C-alpha positions in Angstrom: -47.3 -23.4 -23.2 -45.0 -21.4 -22.2 -42.6 -21.7 -19.6 -42.6 -19.2 -17.5 -38.4 -19.0 -15.9 -37.6 -18.2 -20.0 -40.3 -15.5 -20.0 -39.8 -14.1 -17.1 -35.6 -14.2 -18.6 -37.1 -12.6 -21.8 -39.1 -9.8 -19.8 -36.2 -8.9 -17.8 -34.6 -8.8 -20.7 -36.5 -6.9 -22.1 -36.7 -4.5 -19.5 -32.7 -3.2 -19.5 -32.8 -3.0 -23.3 -36.3 -0.6 -23.0 -33.8 0.9 -19.8 -30.9 1.4 -22.2 -33.3 2.8 -24.5 -34.5 5.7 -22.5 -31.9 6.5 -21.0 -30.3 7.3 -24.8 -33.0 9.0 -26.1 -32.9 11.6 -23.6 -29.3 12.5 -25.2 -30.6 12.7 -27.9 -33.1 15.8 -29.5 -36.1 17.0 -32.7 -36.2 20.5 -34.5 -39.4 21.1 -35.4 -39.9 25.0 -36.9 -42.7 26.9 -38.3 -43.7 29.3 -39.9 -40.9 29.5 -41.9 -38.6 28.7 -39.2 -39.5 32.5 -36.9 -40.0 30.2 -34.5 -37.9 26.6 -33.2 -38.1 23.8 -30.8 -35.3 22.0 -30.5 -36.8 18.2 -27.7 -35.1 16.0 -26.3 -36.4 12.4 -26.5 -37.8 12.2 -23.0 -39.6 15.5 -24.5 -37.8 18.3 -22.4 -38.4 21.4 -24.2 -34.5 22.7 -24.6 -34.3 26.0 -26.9 -37.4 27.4 -27.8 -36.2 29.8 -30.5 -38.1 32.9 -31.6 -36.5 35.6 -34.6 -36.3 38.6 -34.2 -37.8 39.3 -37.6 -41.1 38.0 -35.0 -40.5 40.0 -31.7 -40.2 43.1 -33.7 -43.5 42.1 -36.0 -45.8 42.6 -32.3 -48.7 40.9 -32.8 -49.0 38.7 -30.1 -51.8 36.7 -31.2 -49.4 35.2 -34.0 -46.4 35.1 -31.5 -48.5 32.4 -28.9 -49.8 31.0 -32.3 -46.6 29.8 -33.5 -44.6 29.1 -30.0 -47.7 26.7 -29.4 -48.1 25.3 -32.3 -44.6 24.7 -32.9 -44.5 23.0 -29.3 -47.2 20.8 -30.0 -45.1 19.2 -33.9 -42.0 19.2 -31.6 -44.3 16.7 -29.5 -45.2 14.6 -32.1 -41.9 15.0 -34.0 -40.0 13.2 -31.0 -44.0 10.6 -29.8 -42.3 9.4 -33.9 -38.1 9.2 -32.9 -39.1 7.9 -29.4 -41.8 5.3 -31.7 -39.3 4.0 -34.1 -36.5 3.6 -31.4 -38.7 1.9 -28.2 -40.0 0.1 -31.0 -38.3 -2.7 -32.2 -37.2 -3.5 -28.3 -41.2 -5.0 -28.1 -42.0 -5.7 -31.1 -40.5 -9.5 -30.2 -42.4 -9.4 -27.2 -45.4 -9.0 -28.8 -47.1 -13.1 -29.4 -45.5 -13.5 -26.1 -47.6 -10.8 -24.0 -51.1 -11.5 -26.7 -51.2 -14.5 -25.9 -52.3 -13.1 -21.8 -54.0 -11.8 -20.4 -54.1 -9.4 -17.6 
């Protein structure tokens, strides 16, 4: 059976570790580009767009639809890339608790 005080201590430690990891993630960034680098997005680990860079070449094309598609694609790709980074960082913290979590009924 579970030792409740020990389990609560482990949950508290996991919460503290997760809080530290979240704080750390907010200072990390990912850079994503599409269209051969014509559009770049820099996103923080807490999914905030830090910068959006559009090349002069793309702007000179004066193709609104292409610009919209590339920006949308780049932001979506940046979210996906950043979420993968988050998962790799946060996943290691929660893996140790999975046997306990699976045994509990919520």
